[in-house]
C-alpha positions in Angstrom: 15.8 -22.9 26.1 12.7 -22.6 28.3 11.4 -19.1 28.0 8.5 -19.6 30.4 9.8 -17.8 33.5 8.4 -15.2 35.9 10.2 -11.8 35.5 8.4 -10.4 38.6 9.7 -13.4 40.6 13.3 -12.5 39.6 12.8 -8.9 40.6 10.9 -9.7 43.9 11.8 -8.2 47.3 12.8 -11.7 48.6 15.4 -11.9 45.8 16.7 -8.4 46.5 17.1 -9.3 50.1 19.0 -12.5 49.3 21.3 -10.7 46.8 22.0 -8.1 49.5 23.0 -10.7 52.2 24.9 -12.8 49.7 26.9 -9.7 48.8 27.5 -8.9 52.4 28.8 -12.4 53.1 31.2 -12.3 50.1 32.5 -8.9 51.3 32.9 -10.3 54.8 34.8 -13.4 53.6 37.1 -11.3 51.3 38.0 -9.1 54.3 38.6 -11.9 56.9 42.0 -10.6 57.8 40.6 -7.2 58.8 38.7 -8.7 61.7 40.0 -9.8 65.1 39.4 -13.5 65.8 36.5 -12.8 68.2 34.9 -10.2 65.8 35.2 -12.6 62.9 33.4 -15.4 64.7 30.8 -13.1 66.1 30.1 -11.6 62.7 30.0 -15.1 61.1 27.5 -16.4 63.6 25.1 -13.5 62.9 25.6 -13.5 59.1 25.3 -17.2 58.4 21.8 -17.6 59.7 20.7 -14.6 57.6 22.1 -16.2 54.5 20.2 -19.4 55.3 17.0 -17.5 56.1 17.0 -15.3 53.0 17.7 -18.3 50.8 14.9 -20.2 52.4 12.4 -17.4 51.7 13.1 -17.5 47.9 10.4 -18.9 45.6 11.3 -22.0 43.6 13.2 -21.3 40.4 13.6 -23.4 37.3 16.4 -23.1 34.7 15.9 -21.4 31.4 19.1 -22.2 29.5 20.5 -25.6 28.7 24.1 -24.4 28.9 25.9 -24.3 32.2 26.2 -21.0 34.0 29.6 -19.2 33.7 31.8 -19.5 36.7 34.0 -16.7 38.1 35.6 -18.0 41.3 39.0 -19.4 40.5 41.0 -22.0 42.5 43.2 -19.1 43.6 40.2 -17.1 44.8 38.9 -20.1 46.8 42.3 -20.8 48.3 42.7 -17.2 49.4 39.4 -17.3 51.3 40.2 -20.7 52.7 43.7 -19.8 53.9 42.5 -16.5 55.3 39.9 -18.1 57.5 42.2 -21.0 58.5 44.9 -18.6 59.6 42.4 -16.5 61.5 40.9 -19.4 63.4 44.1 -21.3 64.1 43.5 -24.5 66.0 39.8 -23.6 66.3 39.4 -24.2 62.6 39.0 -28.0 62.7 36.0 -29.7 64.3 34.7 -33.3 64.6 31.8 -34.6 62.6 30.2 -37.6 64.3 27.1 -38.3 62.3 25.9 -38.5 58.7 23.2 -35.7 58.3 21.7 -37.5 55.4 21.1 -40.9 57.1 21.0 -39.7 60.7 23.2 -42.7 61.5 26.2 -42.7 63.8 29.4 -43.0 61.7 33.1 -43.0 62.3 34.4 -39.6 63.5 35.9 -37.4 60.8 37.7 -34.1 60.9 36.2 -31.1 59.0 37.1 -27.4 59.0 35.2 -24.1 59.2 37.6 -22.7 56.6 36.6 -25.4 54.0 32.9 -24.7 54.6 33.1 -20.9 54.5 35.2 -21.0 51.3 32.8 -23.4 49.6 29.8 -21.2 50.6 31.8 -18.2 49.3 32.4 -19.9 45.9 28.7 -20.5 45.2 27.5 -17.1 46.5 30.2 -15.2 44.6 29.5 -17.1 41.4 25.8 -16.4 41.9 26.1 -12.7 42.7 28.6 -11.9 39.9 26.4 -13.5 37.2 23.3 -11.9 38.8 24.8 -8.5 38.7 26.1 -8.6 35.1 23.5 -10.8 33.4 20.1 -10.4 31.7 16.9 -11.2 33.6 17.1 -14.7 32.1 20.7 -15.1 33.3 19.6 -13.8 36.7 16.9 -16.4 36.8 19.4 -19.2 36.1 21.9 -17.8 38.6 19.1 -18.0 41.3 18.2 -21.5 40.2 21.7 -22.8 40.4 22.4 -21.2 43.7 19.2 -22.6 45.1 20.0 -26.1 43.8 23.5 -26.0 45.3 22.1 -24.7 48.6 19.8 -27.7 48.8 22.3 -30.3 47.8 25.6 -28.9 49.0 26.4 -25.7 50.9 23.2 -25.4 53.0 24.5 -28.3 55.2 28.0 -26.9 55.2 26.6 -23.6 56.5 24.8 -25.3 59.4 27.9 -27.4 60.2 30.1 -24.2 60.2 27.6 -22.4 62.4 27.5 -25.2 64.9 31.3 -25.3 65.1 31.5 -21.5 65.5 28.9 -21.5 68.3 31.0 -24.1 70.1 34.2 -22.1 69.8 32.5 -18.8 70.9 31.1 -20.3 74.0 33.9 -22.7 74.8 35.5 -20.5 77.4 38.8 -20.4 75.5 40.8 -17.2 75.4 40.3 -16.3 71.7 42.5 -13.3 71.9 45.7 -15.0 73.0 47.1 -15.4 69.5 45.7 -12.2 68.1 48.9 -10.2 68.1 50.9 -12.8 66.2 48.0 -13.5 63.8 47.6 -9.8 62.9 51.3 -9.4 62.1 51.2 -12.4 59.7 48.0 -11.1 58.1 49.4 -7.7 57.4 52.1 -9.3 55.3 49.8 -11.6 53.4 47.0 -9.1 52.5 45.7 -9.5 49.0 43.9 -6.7 47.1 40.7 -8.6 46.0 39.8 -5.7 43.7 42.3 -7.1 41.3 40.5 -10.4 41.0 39.0 -11.2 37.6 35.6 -11.2 39.3 35.9 -7.6 40.3 37.3 -6.7 36.9 34.4 -8.3 35.1 31.9 -6.3 37.2 33.8 -3.1 36.6 33.9 -3.7 32.8 30.1 -4.3 32.9 29.4 -1.1 34.8 31.6 1.0 32.4 29.8 -0.5 29.5 26.5 0.8 30.8 27.8 4.4 31.2 
């Protein structure tokens, strides 16, 4: 265990700003079905750059504990976000990737999806914010460290890919409202109360323990 860490860094304004936007993103993803297709895309194109910016402004964190951070997002949670976004976007969910961002070399075209990307981003941000909100300052530090590492190696690129795809859809000239009535009827039947998820329960238990 490395006890040499900066408490002021953990409690800095830049961290507070990132926590706020991460929480806003998670709330947005959990309430996908409440948005129209156009409003969902418009909100996503404004929120994703904020997540990227606030993460980029964080100071560099180093881990304290040797043990792996606790995870809170289950496969069921991930699948709910994924399916909600996929259903909301319909045939606009999939897009073509035509180059390798790591090598900058042209590669064979492959199909990716906005719903996969947004669900993966949600998984890391939700795990981060849950641990950050219920942990000690040392645990908060390691939550920031892991989220920062995953951003650099994993979901930062997914965020940019999703943003690019969303931009193309919004300004494609397609009628994004044509399927709205049918989609809303299906969504009303499939709504899941996310307050019952184990993540929310853990946060509620922690709050009650502080009272």
